[in-house]
C-alpha positions as CSV (number, residue, x, y, z in Angstrom):
1,X,-10.8,-23.7,7.8
2,X,-9.6,-24.1,11.4
3,X,-6.1,-23.2,12.7
4,X,-4.9,-26.8,12.2
5,X,-6.2,-26.8,8.6
6,X,-4.4,-23.5,8.0
7,X,-1.2,-24.8,9.4
8,X,-1.4,-28.0,7.2
9,X,-2.2,-25.9,4.1
10,X,0.7,-23.6,4.9
11,X,3.0,-26.5,5.4
12,X,1.9,-28.0,2.1
13,X,2.5,-24.8,0.3
14,X,5.9,-24.4,2.0
15,X,7.0,-27.9,0.9
16,X,5.6,-27.5,-2.6
17,X,7.6,-24.3,-3.0
18,X,10.8,-26.2,-2.3
19,X,11.5,-24.3,0.9
20,X,12.0,-27.3,3.1
21,X,15.6,-26.1,3.8
22,X,14.3,-23.3,6.1
23,X,15.1,-24.0,9.8
24,X,13.4,-22.4,12.8
25,X,15.6,-21.7,15.8
26,X,13.1,-19.9,18.0
27,X,9.4,-19.1,18.0
28,X,8.5,-15.7,16.4
29,X,11.7,-15.7,14.2
30,X,11.2,-14.6,10.7
31,X,13.0,-16.2,7.8
32,X,13.5,-14.9,4.3
33,X,13.5,-17.7,1.7
34,X,13.4,-17.0,-2.1
35,X,12.1,-13.5,-1.5
36,X,9.2,-14.6,0.8
37,X,8.8,-14.2,4.5
38,X,8.1,-17.2,6.8
39,X,7.4,-16.9,10.6
40,X,8.4,-19.6,13.0
41,X,5.4,-20.8,15.0
42,X,4.8,-23.7,17.4
43,X,2.8,-26.5,15.8
44,X,2.3,-29.2,18.3
45,X,5.8,-29.8,19.7
46,X,7.6,-28.6,16.6
47,X,8.7,-25.1,15.4
48,X,7.4,-24.7,11.8
49,X,8.1,-22.0,9.2
50,X,4.7,-20.6,8.2
51,X,4.4,-18.7,4.9
52,X,3.4,-15.1,5.5
53,X,2.7,-13.9,2.0
54,X,5.0,-10.9,2.6
55,X,7.9,-10.3,0.2
56,X,11.4,-9.9,1.7
57,X,14.8,-8.9,0.3
58,X,17.5,-11.4,0.2
59,X,20.9,-9.8,0.8
60,X,23.4,-11.7,-1.4
61,X,27.1,-11.1,-1.1
62,X,28.9,-9.5,-4.0
63,X,31.9,-11.2,-5.7
64,X,33.0,-7.8,-7.0
65,X,36.1,-6.2,-5.4
66,X,39.8,-7.0,-4.8
67,X,40.6,-10.2,-3.0
68,X,43.9,-11.2,-1.5
69,X,45.4,-14.2,0.1
70,X,48.1,-16.9,-0.2
71,X,47.9,-19.8,-2.7
72,X,49.2,-23.3,-2.1
73,X,50.2,-25.2,-5.2
74,X,50.6,-29.0,-5.7
75,X,53.1,-30.1,-6.8
76,X,55.3,-27.1,-5.8
77,X,56.7,-25.1,-8.7
78,X,60.1,-23.6,-9.1
79,X,59.1,-20.7,-6.9
80,X,57.8,-23.0,-4.1
81,X,54.4,-24.1,-3.0
82,X,53.1,-20.9,-1.4
83,X,52.7,-17.4,-2.9
84,X,50.5,-14.4,-2.6
85,X,47.5,-13.8,-4.8
86,X,45.6,-10.6,-5.6
87,X,42.4,-11.1,-7.7
88,X,40.1,-8.2,-8.8
89,X,36.6,-9.1,-9.9
90,X,34.3,-6.6,-11.6
91,X,31.1,-7.0,-13.5
92,X,32.0,-8.9,-16.6
93,X,35.8,-9.0,-16.2
94,X,38.5,-10.0,-13.7
95,X,42.3,-9.9,-13.4
96,X,44.9,-11.8,-11.4
97,X,48.3,-10.9,-10.0
98,X,50.8,-13.2,-8.4
99,X,53.2,-10.5,-7.0
100,X,56.0,-12.7,-5.7
101,X,56.0,-14.8,-8.9
102,X,56.2,-11.8,-11.2
103,X,53.2,-12.7,-13.3
104,X,49.5,-12.1,-13.8
105,X,46.9,-11.5,-16.4
106,X,43.3,-11.4,-17.4
107,X,40.5,-13.7,-16.5
108,X,37.7,-14.6,-18.9
109,X,34.5,-15.4,-17.1
110,X,33.0,-18.8,-18.2
111,X,30.2,-19.0,-15.7
112,X,28.8,-17.0,-12.7
113,X,25.9,-16.9,-10.3
114,X,25.4,-14.8,-7.1
115,X,28.0,-16.6,-5.0
116,X,30.4,-18.3,-7.4
117,X,32.2,-17.8,-10.7
118,X,34.6,-19.7,-13.0
119,X,37.3,-18.1,-15.1
120,X,39.9,-19.1,-17.7
121,X,43.2,-17.5,-17.0
122,X,45.4,-15.8,-19.6
123,X,48.9,-14.9,-18.3
124,X,49.7,-11.5,-20.0
125,X,53.0,-10.7,-18.2
126,X,55.6,-13.0,-16.8
127,X,54.6,-15.9,-19.1
128,X,58.0,-17.5,-18.5
129,X,57.3,-17.6,-14.7
130,X,53.7,-18.9,-14.5
131,X,51.6,-21.6,-16.1
132,X,49.3,-20.1,-18.7
133,X,45.7,-21.3,-19.4
134,X,44.6,-22.5,-16.0
135,X,41.0,-22.5,-14.8
136,X,40.0,-20.7,-11.6
137,X,36.8,-21.2,-9.6
138,X,35.8,-18.9,-6.7
139,X,32.9,-19.4,-4.3
140,X,31.8,-16.9,-1.6
141,X,31.8,-18.6,1.8
142,X,31.5,-17.0,5.2
143,X,32.7,-13.6,4.0
144,X,35.7,-15.0,2.1
145,X,36.4,-16.5,-1.3
146,X,37.3,-20.2,-1.6
147,X,39.7,-20.2,-4.6
148,X,40.9,-23.1,-6.7
149,X,43.1,-23.2,-9.8
150,X,43.6,-26.2,-12.1
151,X,46.1,-26.3,-15.0
152,X,48.9,-28.2,-16.6
153,X,52.4,-27.6,-18.0
154,X,54.4,-30.1,-20.0
155,X,51.7,-32.8,-19.5
156,X,52.0,-32.4,-15.7
157,X,48.7,-31.5,-13.9
158,X,48.9,-28.8,-11.2
159,X,46.4,-27.4,-8.8
160,X,46.3,-24.7,-6.2
161,X,43.9,-23.6,-3.5
162,X,43.5,-20.5,-1.4
163,X,41.1,-18.6,0.9
164,X,41.0,-15.0,-0.2
165,X,39.7,-12.1,1.9
166,X,38.3,-8.8,0.6
167,X,41.0,-6.1,0.6
Protein backbone atom coordinates (compact mmCIF):
# COMPACT_ATOMS: atom_id res chain seq x y z
CA UNK A 1 0.00 0.00 0.00
CA UNK A 2 1.42 3.36 -1.01
CA UNK A 3 1.56 6.44 1.22
CA UNK A 4 -1.75 7.77 -0.10
CA UNK A 5 -3.41 4.42 0.61
CA UNK A 6 -1.96 4.42 4.15
CA UNK A 7 -3.24 7.95 4.75
CA UNK A 8 -6.71 7.04 3.49
CA UNK A 9 -6.74 3.88 5.64
CA UNK A 10 -5.61 5.87 8.68
CA UNK A 11 -8.25 8.52 8.06
CA UNK A 12 -10.91 5.82 7.70
CA UNK A 13 -9.84 4.22 11.00
CA UNK A 14 -9.73 7.67 12.62
CA UNK A 15 -13.29 8.49 11.51
CA UNK A 16 -14.60 5.03 12.40
CA UNK A 17 -13.19 5.33 15.92
CA UNK A 18 -15.22 8.51 16.46
CA UNK A 19 -12.19 10.72 16.73
CA UNK A 20 -13.29 13.33 14.23
CA UNK A 21 -13.19 15.97 16.97
CA UNK A 22 -9.35 16.04 17.03
CA UNK A 23 -7.99 19.23 15.46
CA UNK A 24 -4.46 19.78 14.20
CA UNK A 25 -2.92 23.18 14.78
CA UNK A 26 0.56 22.52 13.35
CA UNK A 27 2.47 19.81 11.51
CA UNK A 28 4.20 17.34 13.83
CA UNK A 29 1.87 18.07 16.76
CA UNK A 30 0.77 14.97 18.69
CA UNK A 31 -2.76 14.62 20.03
CA UNK A 32 -4.03 12.25 22.70
CA UNK A 33 -7.61 11.14 22.02
CA UNK A 34 -9.32 8.35 23.95
CA UNK A 35 -5.99 6.96 25.08
CA UNK A 36 -4.42 6.80 21.58
CA UNK A 37 -1.78 9.03 19.96
CA UNK A 38 -2.37 10.84 16.67
CA UNK A 39 0.33 12.81 14.81
CA UNK A 40 -0.60 15.80 12.67
CA UNK A 41 0.75 15.38 9.16
CA UNK A 42 0.30 17.28 5.91
CA UNK A 43 -2.01 15.44 3.50
CA UNK A 44 -2.33 17.55 0.39
CA UNK A 45 -3.18 21.05 1.61
CA UNK A 46 -4.71 19.86 4.92
CA UNK A 47 -3.28 18.94 8.31
CA UNK A 48 -4.68 15.55 9.26
CA UNK A 49 -4.44 13.61 12.57
CA UNK A 50 -2.88 10.24 11.70
CA UNK A 51 -3.33 7.28 14.08
CA UNK A 52 0.05 6.20 15.54
CA UNK A 53 -0.97 3.00 17.40
CA UNK A 54 0.79 4.31 20.52
CA UNK A 55 -1.15 4.54 23.80
CA UNK A 56 -1.15 7.86 25.65
CA UNK A 57 -2.40 9.03 29.03
CA UNK A 58 -5.30 11.43 29.17
CA UNK A 59 -4.91 13.78 32.14
CA UNK A 60 -8.39 14.46 33.44
CA UNK A 61 -9.12 17.07 36.08
CA UNK A 62 -10.32 15.96 39.48
CA UNK A 63 -13.50 17.29 41.04
CA UNK A 64 -12.16 16.36 44.48
CA UNK A 65 -11.18 19.22 46.75
CA UNK A 66 -12.64 22.33 48.36
CA UNK A 67 -14.18 24.87 46.00
CA UNK A 68 -15.15 28.44 46.91
CA UNK A 69 -16.96 31.28 45.22
CA UNK A 70 -20.00 33.52 45.29
CA UNK A 71 -23.48 32.32 44.40
CA UNK A 72 -26.14 34.44 42.76
CA UNK A 73 -29.76 33.48 43.47
CA UNK A 74 -32.90 34.29 41.51
CA UNK A 75 -35.24 35.46 42.84
CA UNK A 76 -33.27 36.96 45.72
CA UNK A 77 -33.96 35.48 49.14
CA UNK A 78 -34.27 37.22 52.52
CA UNK A 79 -30.46 37.38 52.78
CA UNK A 80 -30.08 38.93 49.32
CA UNK A 81 -29.10 37.60 45.93
CA UNK A 82 -25.34 37.04 46.46
CA UNK A 83 -23.59 34.93 49.10
CA UNK A 84 -20.37 32.91 49.51
CA UNK A 85 -20.22 29.15 48.93
CA UNK A 86 -17.72 26.55 50.11
CA UNK A 87 -18.20 23.08 48.62
CA UNK A 88 -16.03 20.08 49.46
CA UNK A 89 -16.06 17.09 47.12
CA UNK A 90 -14.46 13.76 48.02
CA UNK A 91 -14.76 10.32 46.49
CA UNK A 92 -18.34 9.28 47.14
CA UNK A 93 -19.43 12.20 49.33
CA UNK A 94 -19.64 15.98 49.42
CA UNK A 95 -20.70 18.84 51.66
CA UNK A 96 -21.80 22.44 51.25
CA UNK A 97 -21.48 25.51 53.44
CA UNK A 98 -23.09 28.91 52.96
CA UNK A 99 -21.13 30.88 55.62
CA UNK A 100 -22.96 34.21 55.43
CA UNK A 101 -26.35 32.48 55.43
CA UNK A 102 -25.50 30.37 58.48
CA UNK A 103 -26.47 27.06 56.89
CA UNK A 104 -25.05 24.07 55.08
CA UNK A 105 -25.21 20.35 54.91
CA UNK A 106 -24.48 17.14 53.10
CA UNK A 107 -24.74 16.31 49.43
CA UNK A 108 -25.85 12.93 48.12
CA UNK A 109 -24.28 12.20 44.78
CA UNK A 110 -26.86 11.21 42.14
CA UNK A 111 -24.50 10.99 39.12
CA UNK A 112 -20.86 11.61 38.28
CA UNK A 113 -18.37 11.33 35.46
CA UNK A 114 -14.80 12.60 35.12
CA UNK A 115 -15.71 16.28 34.78
CA UNK A 116 -19.19 16.71 36.26
CA UNK A 117 -21.43 15.56 39.07
CA UNK A 118 -24.97 16.01 40.36
CA UNK A 119 -26.00 16.10 44.02
CA UNK A 120 -29.14 16.30 46.11
CA UNK A 121 -28.67 18.76 48.97
CA UNK A 122 -29.78 18.09 52.55
CA UNK A 123 -29.46 21.13 54.81
CA UNK A 124 -28.31 19.77 58.19
CA UNK A 125 -27.81 23.05 60.06
CA UNK A 126 -29.55 26.40 59.69
CA UNK A 127 -32.68 24.77 58.22
CA UNK A 128 -34.66 27.92 59.02
CA UNK A 129 -32.22 30.03 56.94
CA UNK A 130 -31.86 28.05 53.71
CA UNK A 131 -34.04 26.09 51.31
CA UNK A 132 -33.69 22.35 51.86
CA UNK A 133 -33.72 19.69 49.17
CA UNK A 134 -32.20 21.52 46.21
CA UNK A 135 -30.25 19.86 43.42
CA UNK A 136 -26.71 20.94 42.58
CA UNK A 137 -24.85 20.32 39.33
CA UNK A 138 -21.13 21.01 38.97
CA UNK A 139 -19.01 20.82 35.82
CA UNK A 140 -15.25 21.31 35.54
CA UNK A 141 -14.53 24.07 33.02
CA UNK A 142 -11.21 25.84 32.39
CA UNK A 143 -9.85 25.05 35.85
CA UNK A 144 -13.00 26.11 37.74
CA UNK A 145 -16.36 24.58 38.58
CA UNK A 146 -19.51 25.80 36.94
CA UNK A 147 -22.09 25.42 39.75
CA UNK A 148 -25.89 25.49 39.50
CA UNK A 149 -28.54 24.95 42.16
CA UNK A 150 -32.26 24.43 41.58
CA UNK A 151 -34.92 24.12 44.30
CA UNK A 152 -38.20 25.47 45.56
CA UNK A 153 -39.82 26.77 48.72
CA UNK A 154 -43.53 27.28 49.29
CA UNK A 155 -44.23 26.47 45.64
CA UNK A 156 -41.82 29.18 44.42
CA UNK A 157 -38.96 27.94 42.19
CA UNK A 158 -35.49 29.27 42.92
CA UNK A 159 -32.17 28.85 41.13
CA UNK A 160 -28.61 29.92 41.76
CA UNK A 161 -25.42 29.97 39.75
CA UNK A 162 -21.75 30.37 40.60
CA UNK A 163 -18.22 29.84 39.37
CA UNK A 164 -16.19 28.13 42.08
CA UNK A 165 -12.40 28.05 42.22
CA UNK A 166 -10.25 25.45 43.93
CA UNK A 167 -9.20 26.62 47.41
